[in-house]
N, C-alpha and C positions, 0 to 999 in steps of 0.2 A: 642698588637694591640687593639685599642679601636673600637668596632663595634656598630653602631647605626642603628636600623631598624625602618623605618617610614612607615605607611600605609596611603594611600590617598584614600578617598571615601569609606572606609570600615574599619572594626576593624579586625586586624589580630589575628588568633587563636594562642594559646601558642605553639602548634605543629609547625605551619608555622614559627613562630619567632625562635624557637629552631633549626629547620631545616636550616633556612637561616643563623643563626649565626654559626652553625657547618660547613656548606659548606664554608662560607667566611673565617672562621678561618683556614681552610686547605690551604689557599693561602700562609700562612707563611712558609710552607714547601719549597716553590719555591723561596722566597725572604724574608730575615729576617728584612729588613729595613722598612716594612710597618708601618706607624705611625697611620693611622686611616682608617677605612672603613665605608662608608655611604651607606646604602641600602634603596632604596625607592621602595615600592610595590604599584602599582596603578591599578585602574580599569578604563579601557577606556570606553567611552560612546557608542562605535560603536555597531552595531547590530550583528556583526560576533561573533563566539565563541572564536576567538583569541583576547580576550579583557583584558588579564592579562599582566601587564608590570612590569619587574624588572630592576631597574637601580642600578648599583654598581659603586661607585667612590672610588678609593684607593688613599690616600695621601701618597706620598713617599718623601724622602729627595730630593729636587731638581725638583719635578714635581708631576704629578698625572695621573692616568690611569682611563678610564671610559668604561663601557659597558652597553648597553641597549638592552633588548630582549623582544619580545612580543609573547606570545603563549596562549594555552588554559588553562594551570594551572600555578600557581605561582611557584610550585616546578620545573616544566620544564623550566620556564623562568630563575629561579635562576641557574639551572644547566647549561643552555646555556651561561649565562653571566659569570659564573664561568669559563667555558672552554675558553671563549674568553679572560678573564683576565689572565688566566694561561699562554696562549700563549704570551700575551703582557708582562707579568712579565719575562718570559724567555728571550724575546728580550731585555727588559730593563736591565736585569742582565748582558747579554753579552755586551751591550753597555757600562755599567758602568765598567765592568771588563777590557775592552779594553782601557779605558782612563787612 
């Protein structure tokens, strides 16, 4: 799986990039057919402390899955997006298996 990480309105640290890549690569345990993963980390301009956004898009054969989460830290946002995509992947796998 090819993983790309982009940061918008800030420069991501090496630690954050590695954390994100490790977390997203774990999704392959649930479905082997993931072609590409695109991760976009953004800073929202809002005044609230929940201004960190993580978007993860998975390209699969025959479709794609997407998750977007907004929290106080990028790590937490990536974790929540990972959990959402894990559930989506399990549903996708069942759907593909029944066809």
